[in-house]
N, CA, C and O atoms as CSV, one atom per row, in Angstrom:
chain,resi,resn,atom,element,x,y,z
A,1,MET,N,N,15.608,58.848,22.609
A,1,MET,CA,C,15.968,60.345,22.339
A,1,MET,C,C,16.044,61.219,23.102
A,1,MET,O,O,15.221,61.149,24.015
A,2,ALA,N,N,16.922,62.316,23.125
A,2,ALA,CA,C,17.055,63.054,24.273
A,2,ALA,C,C,16.328,64.216,24.049
A,2,ALA,O,O,15.907,64.679,22.989
A,3,HIS,N,N,16.215,64.726,25.466
A,3,HIS,CA,C,15.427,65.900,25.524
A,3,HIS,C,C,15.794,66.927,25.779
A,3,HIS,O,O,16.346,67.059,26.872
A,4,ASP,N,N,15.662,68.041,24.938
A,4,ASP,CA,C,16.756,69.210,25.241
A,4,ASP,C,C,16.081,70.137,26.037
A,4,ASP,O,O,15.311,70.889,25.439
A,5,ASP,N,N,16.210,70.284,27.480
A,5,ASP,CA,C,15.694,70.902,28.154
A,5,ASP,C,C,16.515,72.142,28.267
A,5,ASP,O,O,16.120,72.873,29.175
A,6,ASN,N,N,17.510,72.572,27.624
A,6,ASN,CA,C,18.265,74.037,27.758
A,6,ASN,C,C,17.794,74.665,26.571
A,6,ASN,O,O,17.583,75.877,26.612
A,7,GLY,N,N,17.570,73.949,25.388
A,7,GLY,CA,C,16.787,74.795,24.331
A,7,GLY,C,C,15.239,75.051,24.848
A,7,GLY,O,O,14.909,76.236,24.796
A,8,LEU,N,N,14.498,74.376,25.210
A,8,LEU,CA,C,13.218,74.850,25.668
A,8,LEU,C,C,13.766,75.836,27.020
A,8,LEU,O,O,13.514,77.006,26.731
A,9,THR,N,N,14.094,75.791,27.698
A,9,THR,CA,C,14.503,77.071,28.792
A,9,THR,C,C,14.681,77.963,28.150
A,9,THR,O,O,14.047,79.001,28.336
A,10,LYS,N,N,15.855,77.806,26.925
A,10,LYS,CA,C,16.202,79.286,26.387
A,10,LYS,C,C,14.829,79.540,25.561
A,10,LYS,O,O,14.683,80.738,25.323
A,11,GLY,N,N,13.937,78.840,25.136
A,11,GLY,CA,C,13.034,79.501,24.295
A,11,GLY,C,C,12.102,79.918,25.189
A,11,GLY,O,O,11.524,80.973,24.927
A,12,LEU,N,N,11.833,79.359,26.142
A,12,LEU,CA,C,10.626,79.985,26.801
A,12,LEU,C,C,11.060,81.401,27.331
A,12,LEU,O,O,10.220,82.277,27.125
A,13,PHE,N,N,12.460,81.878,28.113
A,13,PHE,CA,C,12.784,82.757,28.481
A,13,PHE,C,C,12.636,83.886,27.320
A,13,PHE,O,O,11.993,84.905,27.570
A,14,LEU,N,N,13.190,83.708,26.152
A,14,LEU,CA,C,12.988,84.500,25.212
A,14,LEU,C,C,11.715,84.941,24.640
A,14,LEU,O,O,11.578,86.017,24.058
A,15,GLY,N,N,10.878,84.162,24.803
A,15,GLY,CA,C,9.371,84.397,24.746
A,15,GLY,C,C,8.902,85.281,25.839
A,15,GLY,O,O,8.187,86.269,25.668
A,16,PHE,N,N,9.330,84.878,26.915
A,16,PHE,CA,C,8.732,85.739,27.961
A,16,PHE,C,C,9.249,87.143,27.912
A,16,PHE,O,O,8.475,88.095,28.014
A,17,MET,N,N,11.047,87.353,27.696
A,17,MET,CA,C,11.330,88.317,27.661
A,17,MET,C,C,10.694,89.305,26.481
A,17,MET,O,O,10.695,90.514,26.714
A,18,ALA,N,N,10.290,88.947,25.546
A,18,ALA,CA,C,9.901,89.470,24.251
A,18,ALA,C,C,8.230,90.117,24.653
A,18,ALA,O,O,7.860,91.279,24.484
A,19,GLY,N,N,7.503,89.094,25.157
A,19,GLY,CA,C,5.973,89.381,25.539
A,19,GLY,C,C,6.245,90.468,26.697
A,19,GLY,O,O,5.467,91.421,26.654
A,20,SER,N,N,7.149,90.496,27.660
A,20,SER,CA,C,7.250,91.588,28.742
A,20,SER,C,C,7.499,92.495,27.959
A,20,SER,O,O,6.604,93.329,28.092
A,21,VAL,N,N,8.413,92.902,26.998
A,21,VAL,CA,C,8.978,94.218,26.447
A,21,VAL,C,C,7.633,94.547,25.540
A,21,VAL,O,O,7.340,95.742,25.572
A,22,ILE,N,N,6.812,93.773,24.788
A,22,ILE,CA,C,5.773,94.403,24.157
A,22,ILE,C,C,4.536,94.961,25.201
A,22,ILE,O,O,3.915,96.015,25.064
A,23,GLY,N,N,4.389,94.106,26.110
A,23,GLY,CA,C,3.450,94.446,27.096
A,23,GLY,C,C,3.622,95.879,27.829
A,23,GLY,O,O,2.699,96.660,28.059
A,24,ALA,N,N,5.200,96.099,28.199
A,24,ALA,CA,C,5.555,97.136,28.819
A,24,ALA,C,C,5.464,98.386,28.177
A,24,ALA,O,O,5.016,99.451,28.600
A,25,VAL,N,N,6.068,98.025,26.850
A,25,VAL,CA,C,5.881,99.071,25.921
A,25,VAL,C,C,4.213,99.559,25.534
A,25,VAL,O,O,3.971,100.758,25.397
A,26,THR,N,N,3.518,98.898,25.434
A,26,THR,CA,C,2.266,99.063,25.096
A,26,THR,C,C,1.519,99.669,26.327
A,26,THR,O,O,0.677,100.521,26.043
A,27,ALA,N,N,1.686,99.380,27.603
A,27,ALA,CA,C,1.151,99.771,28.839
A,27,ALA,C,C,1.699,101.291,28.780
A,27,ALA,O,O,0.986,102.290,28.686
A,28,LEU,N,N,2.703,101.271,28.834
A,28,LEU,CA,C,3.406,102.857,29.003
A,28,LEU,C,C,2.777,103.765,27.788
A,28,LEU,O,O,2.342,104.895,28.011
A,29,LEU,N,N,2.770,103.254,26.668
A,29,LEU,CA,C,2.413,104.108,25.491
A,29,LEU,C,C,0.892,104.884,25.512
A,29,LEU,O,O,0.572,106.063,25.358
A,30,LEU,N,N,0.184,103.755,25.754
A,30,LEU,CA,C,-1.481,103.998,26.405
A,30,LEU,C,C,-1.813,104.669,27.576
A,30,LEU,O,O,-2.844,105.316,27.763
A,31,ALA,N,N,-0.793,104.469,28.450
A,31,ALA,CA,C,-1.092,105.247,29.705
A,31,ALA,C,C,-1.610,106.641,29.762
A,31,ALA,O,O,-1.199,107.289,28.800
A,32,PRO,N,N,-2.298,107.252,30.487
A,32,PRO,CA,C,-2.528,108.922,30.380
A,32,PRO,C,C,-1.530,109.348,31.077
A,32,PRO,O,O,-1.763,109.310,32.285
A,33,LYS,N,N,-0.059,109.912,30.671
A,33,LYS,CA,C,0.831,110.285,31.258
A,33,LYS,C,C,1.689,111.525,30.732
A,33,LYS,O,O,1.871,111.713,29.529
A,34,SER,N,N,2.105,112.198,31.540
A,34,SER,CA,C,2.904,113.449,30.434
A,34,SER,C,C,4.054,112.635,29.890
A,34,SER,O,O,4.318,111.460,30.142
A,35,GLY,N,N,4.682,113.468,29.104
A,35,GLY,CA,C,6.179,113.228,28.594
A,35,GLY,C,C,7.333,112.630,29.280
A,35,GLY,O,O,8.192,111.801,28.979
A,36,LYS,N,N,6.987,113.496,30.532
A,36,LYS,CA,C,8.120,113.251,31.169
A,36,LYS,C,C,7.889,112.121,32.378
A,36,LYS,O,O,8.810,111.694,33.074
A,37,GLU,N,N,6.678,111.770,32.485
A,37,GLU,CA,C,6.391,110.773,33.500
A,37,GLU,C,C,6.579,109.398,32.497
A,37,GLU,O,O,7.007,108.339,32.956
A,38,LEU,N,N,6.242,109.549,31.230
A,38,LEU,CA,C,6.298,108.524,30.090
A,38,LEU,C,C,7.806,107.944,30.063
A,38,LEU,O,O,8.096,106.771,30.301
A,39,ARG,N,N,8.734,108.993,29.723
A,39,ARG,CA,C,10.113,108.687,29.806
A,39,ARG,C,C,10.788,108.462,30.860
A,39,ARG,O,O,11.750,107.741,30.593
A,40,LYS,N,N,10.736,108.721,31.844
A,40,LYS,CA,C,10.743,108.069,33.168
A,40,LYS,C,C,10.352,106.659,33.597
A,40,LYS,O,O,11.117,105.952,34.253
A,41,ASP,N,N,9.078,106.254,33.188
A,41,ASP,CA,C,8.688,104.504,33.314
A,41,ASP,C,C,9.150,103.908,32.318
A,41,ASP,O,O,9.024,102.684,32.341
A,42,ILE,N,N,9.902,104.591,30.992
A,42,ILE,CA,C,10.379,103.804,29.962
A,42,ILE,C,C,11.730,103.480,30.686
A,42,ILE,O,O,12.139,102.326,30.813
A,43,LYS,N,N,12.371,104.551,31.138
A,43,LYS,CA,C,13.802,104.422,31.295
A,43,LYS,C,C,13.887,103.026,32.621
A,43,LYS,O,O,14.603,102.028,32.713
A,44,GLU,N,N,12.886,103.537,33.404
A,44,GLU,CA,C,12.840,102.275,34.470
A,44,GLU,C,C,12.635,101.004,34.292
A,44,GLU,O,O,13.189,100.126,34.953
A,45,LYS,N,N,11.450,100.727,32.969
A,45,LYS,CA,C,11.370,99.520,32.457
A,45,LYS,C,C,12.617,98.870,31.612
A,45,LYS,O,O,12.965,97.689,31.607
A,46,SER,N,N,13.204,99.997,30.883
A,46,SER,CA,C,14.315,99.413,30.277
A,46,SER,C,C,15.511,98.977,31.361
A,46,SER,O,O,16.074,97.939,31.014
A,47,ASP,N,N,15.873,99.398,32.260
A,47,ASP,CA,C,16.815,99.308,33.531
A,47,ASP,C,C,16.481,97.999,33.749
A,47,ASP,O,O,17.265,97.050,33.729
A,48,GLU,N,N,15.216,97.963,33.972
A,48,GLU,CA,C,14.602,96.241,34.482
A,48,GLU,C,C,15.322,95.503,33.752
A,48,GLU,O,O,16.352,94.968,34.163
A,49,PHE,N,N,14.795,95.364,32.388
A,49,PHE,CA,C,14.996,94.595,31.348
A,49,PHE,C,C,16.659,94.357,31.485
A,49,PHE,O,O,17.276,93.292,31.469
A,50,LYS,N,N,17.055,95.443,31.597
A,50,LYS,CA,C,18.759,95.306,31.406
A,50,LYS,C,C,19.089,94.459,32.431
A,50,LYS,O,O,19.694,93.428,32.140
A,51,ASP,N,N,18.839,94.666,33.464
A,51,ASP,CA,C,19.144,93.718,34.900
A,51,ASP,C,C,18.708,92.285,34.518
A,51,ASP,O,O,19.518,91.367,34.389
A,52,ALA,N,N,17.709,92.188,34.390
A,52,ALA,CA,C,17.206,90.738,33.963
A,52,ALA,C,C,18.290,90.004,32.978
A,52,ALA,O,O,18.861,88.951,33.261
A,53,ALA,N,N,18.474,90.768,31.743
A,53,ALA,CA,C,19.292,90.708,30.740
A,53,ALA,C,C,20.857,90.503,31.339
A,53,ALA,O,O,21.551,89.669,30.758
A,54,GLN,N,N,21.280,91.038,32.172
A,54,GLN,CA,C,22.714,90.854,32.869
A,54,GLN,C,C,22.554,89.673,33.693
A,54,GLN,O,O,23.556,88.981,33.877
A,55,THR,N,N,21.788,89.436,34.058
A,55,THR,CA,C,21.398,88.332,35.204
A,55,THR,C,C,21.291,86.981,34.677
A,55,THR,O,O,21.617,85.978,35.312
A,56,GLN,N,N,20.737,86.990,33.272
A,56,GLN,CA,C,20.513,85.793,32.581
A,56,GLN,C,C,21.780,85.625,31.427
A,56,GLN,O,O,21.919,84.593,30.770
A,57,LEU,N,N,22.662,86.804,31.301
A,57,LEU,CA,C,24.030,86.504,30.743
A,57,LEU,C,C,24.750,85.852,31.675
A,57,LEU,O,O,25.280,84.753,31.511
A,58,GLN,N,N,24.782,86.648,32.854
A,58,GLN,CA,C,25.948,85.668,33.965
A,58,GLN,C,C,25.572,84.359,34.128
A,58,GLN,O,O,26.502,83.581,34.341
A,59,ASN,N,N,24.329,83.846,34.082
A,59,ASN,CA,C,24.032,82.446,34.361
A,59,ASN,C,C,24.249,81.835,33.486
A,59,ASN,O,O,24.373,80.638,33.745
A,60,ALA,N,N,24.396,82.182,32.215
A,60,ALA,CA,C,24.704,81.589,31.099
A,60,ALA,C,C,26.096,81.341,30.807
A,60,ALA,O,O,26.521,80.342,30.227
A,61,ARG,N,N,26.962,82.564,31.356
A,61,ARG,CA,C,28.607,82.526,31.561
A,61,ARG,C,C,29.110,81.090,32.544
A,61,ARG,O,O,30.014,80.283,32.324
A,62,VAL,N,N,28.145,81.168,33.657
A,62,VAL,CA,C,28.564,80.053,34.600
A,62,VAL,C,C,27.913,78.744,34.053
A,62,VAL,O,O,28.472,77.677,34.304
A,63,LYS,N,N,27.151,78.759,33.566
A,63,LYS,CA,C,26.719,77.510,32.555
A,63,LYS,C,C,27.694,77.023,31.785
A,63,LYS,O,O,28.080,75.867,31.958
A,64,ALA,N,N,28.232,77.823,30.827
A,64,ALA,CA,C,28.935,77.380,29.738
A,64,ALA,C,C,30.081,76.950,30.486
A,64,ALA,O,O,30.593,75.871,30.187
A,65,GLU,N,N,30.701,77.858,31.706
A,65,GLU,CA,C,32.190,77.403,32.210
A,65,GLU,C,C,31.883,76.103,33.057
A,65,GLU,O,O,32.882,75.511,33.467
A,66,GLU,N,N,30.783,75.630,33.344
A,66,GLU,CA,C,30.727,74.272,33.875
A,66,GLU,C,C,30.727,73.370,32.716
A,66,GLU,O,O,31.328,72.310,32.891
A,67,LEU,N,N,30.224,73.549,31.655
A,67,LEU,CA,C,30.035,72.698,30.690
A,67,LEU,C,C,31.258,72.328,30.177
A,67,LEU,O,O,31.517,71.163,29.874
A,68,VAL,N,N,32.205,73.463,30.032
A,68,VAL,CA,C,33.707,73.340,29.424
A,68,VAL,C,C,34.595,72.672,30.360
A,68,VAL,O,O,35.628,72.154,29.936
A,69,LYS,N,N,34.330,72.638,31.439
A,69,LYS,CA,C,35.096,71.970,32.807
A,69,LYS,C,C,34.694,70.525,32.635
A,69,LYS,O,O,35.493,69.595,32.748
A,70,GLU,N,N,33.610,70.407,32.398
A,70,GLU,CA,C,32.928,69.021,32.307
A,70,GLU,C,C,33.603,68.257,31.084
A,70,GLU,O,O,33.989,67.101,31.255
A,71,GLY,N,N,33.750,68.883,29.861
A,71,GLY,CA,C,33.864,68.550,28.764
A,71,GLY,C,C,35.530,68.209,28.702
A,71,GLY,O,O,35.893,67.130,28.233
A,72,ARG,N,N,36.132,68.812,29.008
A,72,ARG,CA,C,37.520,69.044,29.748
A,72,ARG,C,C,38.014,67.657,30.406
A,72,ARG,O,O,38.872,66.861,30.023
A,73,LYS,N,N,36.918,67.650,31.863
A,73,LYS,CA,C,37.109,66.482,32.388
A,73,LYS,C,C,37.031,65.100,31.768
A,73,LYS,O,O,37.822,64.181,31.984
A,74,ARG,N,N,35.774,65.068,30.817
A,74,ARG,CA,C,35.597,63.923,29.748
A,74,ARG,C,C,36.610,63.667,29.050
A,74,ARG,O,O,36.957,62.492,28.939
A,75,SER,N,N,37.177,64.474,28.548
A,75,SER,CA,C,38.197,64.310,27.577
A,75,SER,C,C,39.372,63.749,27.973
A,75,SER,O,O,39.829,62.764,27.395
A,76,GLU,N,N,40.116,64.471,29.256
A,76,GLU,CA,C,40.810,63.851,30.043
A,76,GLU,C,C,40.735,62.437,30.623
A,76,GLU,O,O,41.694,61.947,31.219
A,77,ASP,N,N,39.642,61.826,30.448
A,77,ASP,CA,C,39.218,60.706,31.115
A,77,ASP,C,C,39.431,59.654,30.124
A,77,ASP,O,O,40.026,58.578,30.182
A,78,LEU,N,N,38.708,60.327,29.086
A,78,LEU,CA,C,39.049,59.288,27.502
A,78,LEU,C,C,40.609,59.198,27.168
A,78,LEU,O,O,41.123,58.081,27.242
A,79,ILE,N,N,41.253,60.087,26.873
A,79,ILE,CA,C,42.790,60.381,26.902
A,79,ILE,C,C,43.277,58.900,27.752
A,79,ILE,O,O,43.742,57.895,27.215
A,80,SER,N,N,43.011,59.114,29.253
A,80,SER,CA,C,43.666,58.485,29.951
A,80,SER,C,C,43.450,56.708,30.011
A,80,SER,O,O,44.245,55.827,30.338
A,81,GLN,N,N,42.012,56.642,29.541
A,81,GLN,CA,C,41.517,55.281,29.410
A,81,GLN,C,C,42.349,54.880,27.921
A,81,GLN,O,O,42.919,53.805,27.735
A,82,ALA,N,N,42.280,55.881,27.039
A,82,ALA,CA,C,42.993,55.188,26.142
A,82,ALA,C,C,44.509,54.656,25.805
A,82,ALA,O,O,44.912,53.729,25.102
A,83,LYS,N,N,45.236,55.729,26.679
A,83,LYS,CA,C,46.823,55.343,27.025
A,83,LYS,C,C,46.675,53.758,27.683
A,83,LYS,O,O,47.360,52.827,27.258
A,84,GLN,N,N,45.722,53.614,28.732
A,84,GLN,CA,C,46.093,52.477,29.401
A,84,GLN,C,C,45.944,51.333,28.659
A,84,GLN,O,O,46.657,50.339,28.794
A,85,LYS,N,N,44.684,51.485,27.571
A,85,LYS,CA,C,44.407,50.126,26.582
A,85,LYS,C,C,45.697,50.332,25.639
A,85,LYS,O,O,46.218,49.257,25.339
A,86,ALA,N,N,46.237,51.303,25.183
A,86,ALA,CA,C,47.430,51.209,24.025
A,86,ALA,C,C,48.445,50.483,25.118
A,86,ALA,O,O,48.960,49.402,24.831
A,87,ASP,N,N,48.662,51.024,26.173
A,87,ASP,CA,C,49.980,50.276,27.129
A,87,ASP,C,C,49.613,48.718,27.352
A,87,ASP,O,O,50.526,47.930,27.602
A,88,THR,N,N,48.335,48.295,27.264
A,88,THR,CA,C,47.803,47.203,27.616
A,88,THR,C,C,48.293,46.326,26.550
A,88,THR,O,O,49.107,45.435,26.792
A,89,ILE,N,N,47.776,46.571,25.251
A,89,ILE,CA,C,48.214,46.299,23.910
A,89,ILE,C,C,49.655,46.088,23.790
A,89,ILE,O,O,50.149,44.970,23.642
A,90,LEU,N,N,50.322,47.172,23.855
A,90,LEU,CA,C,52.023,47.058,23.779
A,90,LEU,C,C,52.410,46.158,24.743
A,90,LEU,O,O,53.295,45.391,24.365
A,91,SER,N,N,52.034,46.016,25.834
A,91,SER,CA,C,52.412,44.793,26.845
A,91,SER,C,C,52.067,43.374,26.143
A,91,SER,O,O,53.049,42.639,26.037
A,92,ASP,N,N,51.189,43.004,25.785
A,92,ASP,CA,C,50.698,42.081,25.371
A,92,ASP,C,C,51.330,41.617,23.806
A,92,ASP,O,O,51.697,40.471,23.547
A,93,ALA,N,N,51.359,42.605,22.984
A,93,ALA,CA,C,52.242,42.519,21.639
A,93,ALA,C,C,53.563,42.478,22.237
A,93,ALA,O,O,54.278,41.890,21.426
A,94,GLU,N,N,54.372,42.876,23.455
A,94,GLU,CA,C,55.522,42.345,23.552
A,94,GLU,C,C,55.931,41.120,23.841
A,94,GLU,O,O,56.840,40.526,23.263
A,95,LYS,N,N,54.978,40.534,25.139
A,95,LYS,CA,C,55.038,38.806,25.541
A,95,LYS,C,C,54.656,38.051,24.168
A,95,LYS,O,O,55.294,37.003,24.071
A,96,ALA,N,N,53.883,38.265,23.192
A,96,ALA,CA,C,53.749,37.873,22.156
A,96,ALA,C,C,55.285,37.537,21.439
A,96,ALA,O,O,55.959,36.510,21.371
A,97,ILE,N,N,55.466,38.854,20.976
A,97,ILE,CA,C,57.094,38.750,20.159
A,97,ILE,C,C,57.833,37.921,20.765
A,97,ILE,O,O,58.534,37.100,20.172
A,98,GLY,N,N,57.733,38.089,22.605
A,98,GLY,CA,C,59.113,37.103,23.360
A,98,GLY,C,C,58.743,35.973,22.939
A,98,GLY,O,O,59.565,35.364,22.255
A,99,GLN,N,N,57.449,35.346,23.194
A,99,GLN,CA,C,57.165,34.011,22.715
A,99,GLN,C,C,57.239,33.448,21.620
A,99,GLN,O,O,57.490,32.245,21.542
A,100,ALA,N,N,56.993,34.371,20.353
A,100,ALA,CA,C,57.483,33.795,18.996
A,100,ALA,C,C,59.074,33.720,19.113
A,100,ALA,O,O,59.678,32.835,18.507
A,101,LYS,N,N,59.703,34.597,19.850
A,101,LYS,CA,C,61.303,34.178,19.349
A,101,LYS,C,C,61.766,33.141,20.417
A,101,LYS,O,O,62.844,32.560,20.293
A,102,GLY,N,N,61.070,32.959,21.290
A,102,GLY,CA,C,61.543,31.659,21.956
A,102,GLY,C,C,60.975,30.394,21.403
A,102,GLY,O,O,61.494,29.325,21.726
A,103,GLU,N,N,59.997,30.427,20.634
A,103,GLU,CA,C,59.699,29.296,19.782
A,103,GLU,C,C,60.349,29.227,18.412
A,103,GLU,O,O,60.500,28.157,17.824
A,104,GLY,N,N,60.786,30.578,17.848
A,104,GLY,CA,C,61.730,30.292,16.753
A,104,GLY,C,C,63.215,29.888,17.210
A,104,GLY,O,O,63.958,29.449,16.333
A,105,ASN,N,N,63.745,30.017,18.645
A,105,ASN,CA,C,65.065,29.612,19.079
A,105,ASN,C,C,65.090,28.132,19.010
A,105,ASN,O,O,65.957,27.408,18.521
A,106,LYS,N,N,63.603,27.713,19.788
A,106,LYS,CA,C,63.352,26.368,19.582
A,106,LYS,C,C,63.349,25.380,18.402
A,106,LYS,O,O,63.705,24.212,18.245
A,107,LEU,N,N,62.764,26.392,17.595
A,107,LEU,CA,C,62.485,25.430,15.978
A,107,LEU,C,C,64.080,25.431,15.571
A,107,LEU,O,O,64.703,24.402,15.310
A,108,ARG,N,N,64.627,26.732,15.560
A,108,ARG,CA,C,65.991,26.574,14.794
A,108,ARG,C,C,66.942,25.610,15.930
A,108,ARG,O,O,68.154,25.554,15.721
A,109,THR,N,N,66.673,25.266,16.479
A,109,THR,CA,C,67.520,24.263,17.401
A,109,THR,C,C,67.147,22.871,17.256
A,109,THR,O,O,67.900,21.906,17.389
A,110,ALA,N,N,66.044,22.860,17.002
A,110,ALA,CA,C,65.455,21.082,16.351
A,110,ALA,C,C,65.562,21.318,14.797
A,110,ALA,O,O,64.917,20.461,14.192
A,111,VAL,N,N,66.165,22.197,14.001
A,111,VAL,CA,C,66.211,22.205,12.649
A,111,VAL,C,C,67.530,21.912,12.751
A,111,VAL,O,O,67.863,21.016,11.976
A,112,LYS,N,N,68.557,22.423,13.550
A,112,LYS,CA,C,70.076,22.322,13.842
A,112,LYS,C,C,70.331,20.741,14.196
A,112,LYS,O,O,71.043,19.992,13.528
A,113,ALA,N,N,69.705,20.434,15.220
A,113,ALA,CA,C,69.841,18.941,15.460
A,113,ALA,C,C,69.593,18.018,14.531
A,113,ALA,O,O,70.360,17.090,14.275
A,114,GLY,N,N,68.163,18.292,13.803
A,114,GLY,CA,C,67.582,17.517,12.506
A,114,GLY,C,C,69.230,17.345,11.623
A,114,GLY,O,O,69.867,16.296,11.523
A,115,THR,N,N,69.505,18.295,11.237
A,115,THR,CA,C,70.317,18.582,10.168
A,115,THR,C,C,71.459,17.784,10.598
A,115,THR,O,O,71.876,16.902,9.848
A,116,ASP,N,N,71.992,17.995,11.695
A,116,ASP,CA,C,73.072,17.328,12.216
A,116,ASP,C,C,73.231,15.995,12.205
A,116,ASP,O,O,74.240,15.328,11.977
A,117,ALA,N,N,71.835,15.587,12.547
A,117,ALA,CA,C,71.792,13.981,12.759
A,117,ALA,C,C,71.560,13.393,11.244
A,117,ALA,O,O,71.932,12.265,10.922
A,118,PHE,N,N,70.893,14.307,10.354
A,118,PHE,CA,C,70.757,13.811,8.803
A,118,PHE,C,C,72.306,13.304,8.289
A,118,PHE,O,O,72.614,12.202,7.834
A,119,LYS,N,N,73.378,14.781,8.579
A,119,LYS,CA,C,74.389,14.571,8.279
A,119,LYS,C,C,75.398,13.719,8.447
A,119,LYS,O,O,76.190,13.266,7.620
A,120,GLU,N,N,75.244,13.447,10.213
A,120,GLU,CA,C,75.962,12.242,10.799
A,120,GLU,C,C,75.303,10.720,10.050
A,120,GLU,O,O,76.052,9.766,9.842
A,121,GLU,N,N,74.130,10.689,9.774
A,121,GLU,CA,C,73.646,9.149,9.548
A,121,GLU,C,C,74.358,9.050,7.917
A,121,GLU,O,O,74.723,8.021,7.348
A,122,ARG,N,N,74.407,10.288,7.463
A,122,ARG,CA,C,74.942,10.460,6.027
A,122,ARG,C,C,76.026,9.693,5.693
A,122,ARG,O,O,76.157,8.729,4.938
A,123,SER,N,N,76.996,10.476,6.600
A,123,SER,CA,C,78.504,10.209,6.865
A,123,SER,C,C,78.703,8.384,7.075
A,123,SER,O,O,79.386,7.596,6.421
A,124,LYS,N,N,77.893,8.183,8.134
A,124,LYS,CA,C,77.890,6.920,8.170
A,124,LYS,C,C,77.808,5.599,7.169
A,124,LYS,O,O,78.436,4.544,7.076
A,125,ASN,N,N,76.516,6.323,6.354
A,125,ASN,CA,C,76.423,5.557,5.297
A,125,ASN,C,C,77.079,5.937,4.103
A,125,ASN,O,O,76.649,5.567,3.010
A,126,SER,N,N,78.119,6.671,4.225
A,126,SER,CA,C,78.753,6.959,3.025
A,126,SER,C,C,80.244,5.947,3.016
A,126,SER,O,O,81.017,5.994,2.059
């Protein structure tokens, strides 16, 4: 079975982010500060989370681009291999058809020779 590290990492990151937000908001709301100080702290924390989210988003974009490139390369490789196999099959089929034609010509020649021999014998006996 395959192990899904990407899903685990994503889940851990989301859990960490959610826990951090809840902890930060709780700490800010329960701290004995003035409204102005509280708003400033909330803004700073929200900016920190925004920066962290943007970094994570950028990392996800880079990873997605890498996956797309890898998928494109794999599909190109598979197409190339399929074309090579198809070319080999066609070449083998053409050889087999050529051999069959050669055998057919030999058979036709043998039948004609047999028919001619039969006609000749028949005309001798008539």
